[in-house]
C-alpha positions in Angstrom: 37.8 -36.3 -93.7 35.0 -36.1 -96.2 31.4 -36.2 -94.8 28.3 -37.5 -96.5 26.0 -35.9 -99.1 28.7 -34.0 -101.0 29.0 -33.5 -104.8 32.6 -33.8 -105.9 33.7 -33.3 -109.5 36.6 -34.8 -111.4 40.3 -34.0 -110.9 39.8 -32.7 -107.4 42.6 -32.8 -104.9 42.0 -32.7 -101.1 45.0 -32.4 -98.9 45.8 -34.4 -95.7 43.9 -33.5 -92.5 41.3 -31.4 -94.4 37.7 -31.5 -93.3 34.9 -31.3 -95.9 31.6 -31.1 -94.1 28.3 -32.4 -95.5 26.2 -30.8 -98.4 29.3 -29.3 -100.0 29.6 -28.8 -103.8 33.1 -29.1 -105.2 33.3 -28.7 -109.0 36.0 -30.1 -111.4 39.6 -29.2 -111.0 39.4 -27.8 -107.5 42.4 -28.0 -105.2 42.0 -28.0 -101.4 45.4 -28.0 -99.6 46.2 -29.7 -96.3 44.5 -28.8 -93.0 41.6 -26.8 -94.6 38.1 -26.7 -93.2 35.1 -26.4 -95.6 31.8 -26.1 -93.7 28.4 -27.4 -94.9 26.6 -25.7 -97.7 29.8 -24.3 -99.3 30.3 -24.2 -103.0 33.8 -24.4 -104.6 33.5 -23.5 -108.3 35.5 -25.1 -111.1 39.3 -24.4 -110.8 39.0 -22.8 -107.3 42.0 -23.1 -105.0 42.1 -23.3 -101.2 45.4 -22.8 -99.5 46.8 -24.7 -96.5 45.2 -24.1 -93.1 42.3 -22.1 -94.5 39.1 -22.1 -92.4 35.8 -21.0 -93.9 32.8 -20.4 -91.7 29.1 -20.7 -92.5 27.5 -19.0 -89.4 26.3 -15.5 -90.4 25.5 -14.8 -86.8 27.6 -17.2 -84.7 26.4 -15.9 -81.2 22.7 -15.9 -82.2 20.5 -18.6 -80.5 19.3 -19.4 -84.0 22.8 -19.7 -85.5 22.1 -23.2 -86.9 19.0 -22.1 -88.7 20.9 -19.2 -90.4 23.8 -21.2 -91.9 25.0 -20.2 -95.3 28.1 -21.8 -96.8 31.0 -19.9 -98.5 31.0 -19.5 -102.2 34.5 -19.6 -103.7 34.8 -18.6 -107.3 37.6 -19.1 -109.8 39.3 -15.7 -110.3 40.1 -16.6 -113.9 36.4 -16.3 -114.6 36.5 -12.5 -114.1 
């Protein structure tokens, strides 16, 4: 499932039963395997790879009453870039 307001580059592969929440940036040549969860505000840089069943979180303080106002997405970089 791919939600609204995402930026998705070219040559991107998203596996079966994965969830890409809203406001996610996925650059070119990214691979997201099956059953992955990418929360809102995440950035997957060019060439990044997400394995099967990976779950990222974006709540810095999940038990805080202000958890939703402190969301920050994961930032996955390509290891080949150093």
